[in-house]
C-alpha positions, 0 to 999 in steps of 0.5 A: 486330585484329594488332600490329606486330612490331618486332625488333632496330631502332631506332625514333625518336621520332614513328615510326608503325608501323600494325598487322600490320607487320614491322620488323627489324634497321632505323633508323626516323627521326623521323617516319616512318609505315610502312603496314599489313602492310608487311615492314621489314629483316629476316635477309638470305638470305647471314646478313649483317647489313645494316641497312634505313634509313628516313629522317625525314619518310618515308611507306611504303604498306600491305604495301610490303617493304623487304629488307634492306640498302635504304636510304629516304632523307628526306620520301620518299613512297609515289609517289617508289617504283618497286614495292612491292618495295625491293630490298637494294641500293636507295636511294631518294629522294623525287622533288620539288622541294625547294619541294614538300616 
C-alpha cells in the first residue's frame, strides 16, 4: 500500500487524501476527497510559485492530475471535469444546479 504524500500544503479538516496521491503547494478545503494516485499541484515548470486550490466538498477522481495554479471551486464532482488533466490556468466549477448540490 502506497501512502499519500503532502508537501508545502494546507489541508483543512475532514479532507480525505487516498493512498498514492501527491499533494504539493496546495490549499485543500474541508470535506474534500482526493482519489488514489492523483497528483495535485506541484512546482511549476517555470519555477514561479503557483498555489493550487480545491474548494469545499469537492471530489477528485483517482489518477487525476491538477497542474500548479489550477482552481477547483466548491462542490465539484468528477463529472464536472472535461479530462483527467486540469491545466494550471483552469478554473473548474460544478455544472450542477443549486438544488442538485
